[in-house]
N, C-alpha and C positions, 0 to 999 in steps of 0.2 A: 673570446671564448663564449660559446652559447651557454647560458645558464640552464641547469636542469629544471624542468617544470615540476613543481611540487604543490600538491593540493592536499587539503585535509577535510575530513568529515568530523565535526566536533559536537556530537549530540550531548544533551544533558540527560542523565539517567532518571527521568522524572515520570516514567510510565511507558505506555505502548509506543510502538513505531507506527506512523501513518504515512500516507502517500507523499506528503510534503517532505518528510524526513528522507524517505527512500529516494525520491527524485533528486534531492540535493546530493545525497551520497552517490547516486548514479552519475549525475552530471560532473561532479568533482572527480570521480573515477575516470570518466571518459576524457575530460580535459587533460588529465595526466597521461593516460594511456595512449591518446592520439599522438603524443610527442615522446612516447617511451619514457615518461617521467615516473614519479613516485606518488602513490596515494597513501595518505596517512590517516589512521584512526586515532582520535584523541578524545578521551572522556572528560567532559567539563562538569565536574560535580562540586563546584564551589558554592552553589546555592544549597546548603545543607538542609534547609527547611523543606525543600521540594524533593529531596532525594527519596527514591522509592526502591526498596529492596527487590532485587531480581531484575531491575530495569537494564542493568549493564548486560546481563546474560541475554535479554531479549534483543539488544542491539547486535551482539555477536551472532546470535541464531538467525536473525533476519538477514544480515549481510551475507552469511554463509548460504542461506537458502536461495538467495538470488545470485550467488557466485560473484559477488562484488568483493573481491579479495584485497585486503589492505597489505601494503608492503611493510609498514611499520605500525606498531600499536601496542597496547598494554599486554596483549596475549602473545605477541610474536616478537616483541622487543624492537630494537633499532638504535641508531647512533644518538638519538636525542631523548632517550628514556630518562625518567618515567613519562608515560603518556596519559597519566591520570592526574588532573590538576590538583586534587587534594594531596597527592604525594609530592607535588612541587610547591607546596604552600610557602616554604621559606624562600622561594625564588623571587617573589613579587615585591615584598616590602622594600628591599634595597633599591629597586627601580623606582618605586614611588618616592622614596626619600631623596633619590637623585634629582627627581623633578622638583621637589620642594627646594632643594639647594639652588637649582637653576632658575627658580621663580615661576615655574610652570605648574606648580601645585602647592597646596597649603593644608595645614592641619585644621580640622573643624571639630569643635567640642560641643556643638549645639545638641541639646537634648531632644528626644523624640517629642516631648510635650511642646517645646518651642516650635519645632518644625510643623507639627500638626496644627498648632495655633496659626502660624503664618499661612499654611495651606488653606485652612478654613477661612481666614481673613480674605485671601485672594478669591475664593469661591463666592463669598458674600458680596464682594465688590465686582463680581463677574469678570475677574481678571485671570489671565493665565499665570499659574504659580511658577515662580522661578526663585531659586535660593538667593537670598539677599546679600550674600558675602559678609555676613555678620562677623565671621572669625578671620577674615582676610586682613583686617587692620590690627590684629593683636600684636603686641610687642614681643620681641624675642624672649624677654624675661617672663611675660605672661605665659607664653607657650611652654617654656621650660618647666614652670611651676605646674601647669595643668597636665603636662605629660606624665608627671609623677603619680598622679592619683585619679585622673579623670579618663573615662573612655573617650576615644576619638575616632574620626575617620580621616582619610586624606582625600581631598578634592582636587580635581584638575582645574586649573585656572584658564578659562577660555578667553580668547581675544574679545575685546569689547566693541570693536568696530571692524569695518572692512568685510570682505567676502571670501569664502572658500570656494574655489572652482576646481572641479576634478572631472575626469573622463571615465565614465563607466562603460564597460565593454558592451553592455546591452542598451542602456538608457542614454548613452552619449554624454555630452557635456552638461553637468549639473552645477547650479550655483546656489550657495547657502549664505544667508546673512549671519555673520558671527554673533551679533548681539541677540540672536534668538536662542543661542545655545546655553544651556544651564551648566554650571560647574559640577560635572558629574563626580560621583564618589568612585575612587579608585581602589582604596582599601577600606573594608568595612570594619566596624567596631569589634568583630570577632576575630580580626586578623586575616580573614580570607579576602582575596581580591574579588572585585565585581567581575561579572561575565565579560564586560567590554574591555576592562583593563587586562585581565588574564589572557584574553584572546590576542590582543596586540603583542604582549610580551612573548607568548608562546609561538605565535606565528613568526615573529622575528627570529627567535632562538632556534626554531625548527626549519628556518629558511623556506617558509611557505611563499611561493611566488604568485599564486592565484587564489583569491578568496572568493569562493562561489557560495552564494546564499540567497535566501528569499528576499524579494523586494520590500518586504515589511521592515527590513533593516536599513533601507536607504537613508532614512532620517537620522540614524545614529552614525552613519559613515563619516560625517565631518569630524565627530569626536575622535574616531579612530585615526583619521588622517592628521589631526592636530597633535595627537600623541606621537605619531611617527615623526612629525616635524620637530616636536620638542626634543626627541632623543637624537635627531639627526640621522634617522634611519631611512632606507629606501622604502617607498610606499609600494605595497603589492598591487597587482592588477585586480580590480574589483569586478566581479561578474554577478549582477543581481538578477535573479530569476523571477519571472512573472508569478503573480498570485495564482493559486488554484482555488476556484470557487465552485459552488453548486450551481445547478441550472437556475436561471433567474438572477444570477449574480450574487446570491447569498454566500456569506463566508462559511467555510467549512467549520464544523463545530466539534470540538473534542468531547463535549458533554453528550452529544448525540452519536458519538463514535463514528463520525464521518471518515471514511477512507482509512480505517484502522487495518493495518496489514494482516494481523492475526485473524481478524473477523472475515476479511476477504478470503483468506486461505480456508478458514472453517466453512465458509459459504460455497466452497467448491471451485475457486479460481486457481488456475495453474500459475506458479511463479513466473514461468516464461511469458505467459500472456500479460500478467500484471506489469512485468518489467518492460515489455514492448509497449504497452499502453502508456505507462507513465513517461517513457522516453519521448512520446509525442505530445505530452502535456506541456507545451511551451517551446518545443523545438520542431523544426521541419527540415526534411532532407532536401527540399527544393523541387521534388517531383512527386508523383502520385503514390510512390511506394509506401506501404504502411507496415510491412512485416520485416522485422530485423531481429537477428540473434544478437547476443551480447558481443560476440566477436565481430559481427558486421558493424555494430554501433561503434566499436573501438576504432574502426577504420573510417567510418562515414561521418561521425559526429564533428560538428564545427560550431564554435561559439557564435559565428555570424548567423547561424540558423535559429538562434534563440529569439523568441518574440517578446515584445514589451507588454502586449495585451494579456489580461488575465485568461487563464485556461479553465475551461469548464470540465469538471469531473462528471462524466456521463456514464453511469453504470450500465446503461443499455448498450452503449458502444463497447464497453469493456466486456460485457457478456457476449456480444457478437464476436469480438476478437478471440475470446476464450473458446467459443464454439469452433472457430476456424482452426485453432491450435489442436483441438480434439480431433477434428476431421482429418487433419494432416498426419496424425499418428498412425503407425502401423497397427494392425490388429493386436499384435503382441505387446506393443507399448501401452495401448489402451487397457488391455487385459491386466497388465501388471498394476496399474493404478486403480482399476475398477474392482479387482478381485477382493481386496479386503472389505470394501463397502458391500459388495454382493454377499459375501459369506457372513458378514456381520448381521445381515437381515435374514438370509436363507440357510445359513449353515453350509454343510457340505453335501446336502441331499440331492442337489441338482448340478448339472454341468455349468459351472460358472463361466467357462470360456465361451460356450455357445450364447449364454446370456449377454456377455460383454459384446459379442459381435453384433447382436441386434440392438444393443443400447447405444453404440457409438454414434450412429447418425442422429439419434434423438437426444443427445446429451449436450447441453450448453454449458452447464456448470456441474461439477461432480456430485453435488447434492441432489441433482435430478435423478441420480441412480437409485437412491433409496425410494423416492416417490414413484418411480417408474416400474419397480419390481415387486411391490407389496402384494400384487394379485397372485404371484407365484406361491405365496404362502397360503393364501385362502382367497376364494372369490368373495369380494365385498357384496353387501346388499345392493341390488340395483333394480331400477324400474324397468318393466318390460318394454317401455317406450324406446329403450336403447336398440331394440331389434329393428326399429324403423329406420330405413336408409333409402331415400327416394331414388338415388342413382342406381342402387342395386335392386330396386323394386322389391324390397323386403320389408316386412313388419312382423309383429309377434305371431300373427296367424300363419304367415308363410313359414316362419321359424319352427312353429309347432309341427309342420308337415315335413320339413327338411331334416331337423336334428335326429329323429329316430332312424332315418335312412343312413345318415352319416355314422351314427353309433353302430348300427348293424354291420356296415361295411368295414369300419375300423376294428371291430371285434374280431373279424376274420383275418385281419392283417397279421401275418406271421413275423415279418421282419420290420421292426419299428425304427425307421430312420426317415429323414427329411424327404428324400425324393420319392420313397415308397408311399409315404403319407400323402404327398402332393398328387401322385398319380392315381391313388385310390379315390381321392375326392374329385379330381378332374374327370375320372371315368364315371363317377356317380352323376356329376353335373351333365355329362353328355347323355347318360342313360335316361335321365329325367327331362332332357331337352331344356336345360337351363344354363345360363352363363356361370363360369367359375365363381365370380364375385357373389352371386346370389346364394351360393352354397357356403362360401368361405365366411361371409359376414356374420351370419347367426352363430357359426361355430366360434368365431373370435369372441363374440359377446358372451356366449355360454362359458367359455374357458376363462375369461378375464373379468367379466362384469364391468368392463370399461369401454368407452367410446374410442379413446385414443390409447394405443399401446405401442411399445417398441416391438417391431416384428409383427407379422400377420399370423393367421390361424395355424398355418403349417409350422412356422418356427416355434410357436408356443406349444403346440401339441408335441412336437419333437422333443422339446426340453422337458415338458411335464412327464413324459413317459406314457405308456399305454394304459396302465391301470388308473392313473390319476385323470387322464384325458377322458376315458370312458365314464369314470365316476362323476366328473363335472358335467358331462353331456347328459347323463341320466338325471342328475339334480335339476338341470335346466329343463329337461323334458317334463319332469314332475311339476315344476313351477308353472309351466305353460299348460299342462293338462288340467290344472285347476280352473283355467279360464276358457279352454277350448275343448 
């Protein structure tokens, strides 16, 4: 009988979600869905000192935003509930005690002061610190006495010799020397399990078949595997993902808010583009295709396509991909997401749908919208050198001659709409024996006070309306009259 593929995303609620978290969740989801398996969400909150209020809600919100839907979890339930580790607190101690009885773990009563002293001693001698097993030799009588009134932890007893060899799905066969492994703490003095111990217990009890996580956990994997062996449990398939680094190979920094999902969203990136981009941070389809929907990824994703090499988070590439997603939207789709941003800046005084149409081709990230439409509110102060355009054979002197003619023609225009405005200005250009561009350019500058704008003079005049267009042209003419 083929075993059902079960993966889990097990974040700690310690703050924001970043691209590393999201990529892990995505790959775990895809590994399961490729084989019609189950994707589980488990909240690992055993580190109470690092717990952040509201962080669990951020996890739910982020997964929902990217449509990475879990089959089981704290909010949807499932056959292995509860899915929050703090609610499973009483589960872990019996398993640790079982290891003590089998000789694979032991009670440790060392004080923080003693451990700090030993750690300092190792640093002074330039040695790598490793717990010295001070409590391993305690007699049963000593242990019974100390358990009555002294705080304790339970440590895993690691093999002192030999090697651990295991096959990782990405990194291949890996070999670790057992004598380098420290006797890790399984149960802390507050009664909570450590992250590593709770992980193994819960993965086993929840029948997790594939553990997908970052390669920074490679060095701790031998400790996991020794625990599985100690219990006599089947070891899951380990899939370690390549690191995500900044350009130049620098590590991503939480302090610098590198790759924080909420910040990327606030900066105008689309969830679909972010998801597509992070899918390619460590995985390749094998051909040149770069654009995938989540449904397509569910079909195409393969563990064999995951790379060992670190992946570079290149925000310029993400911005390019985001702009491509915007280009591929229908006008209606773009309008729906642009409308709130447009109306937040301009209110309801102008046709936001027309503004959205001219914005779409010039928008890489949604925050471009605000910076590209401020001139609709008011013409900013600008230098008359903006009128200079070599290709159009225009400068401020030429503009001072053309703008009054444009104003006069547009004042006589009875039907104010795009094609009529264009025809009026084209007819004027023909009448004065000039190319259209030489007439359009100074009008564009006069209406916007900018060199680069979404849409040209005709689009902008159409949106501004007749009265505002004439008013702006007259202000520009007055500005030029002072000089010419």
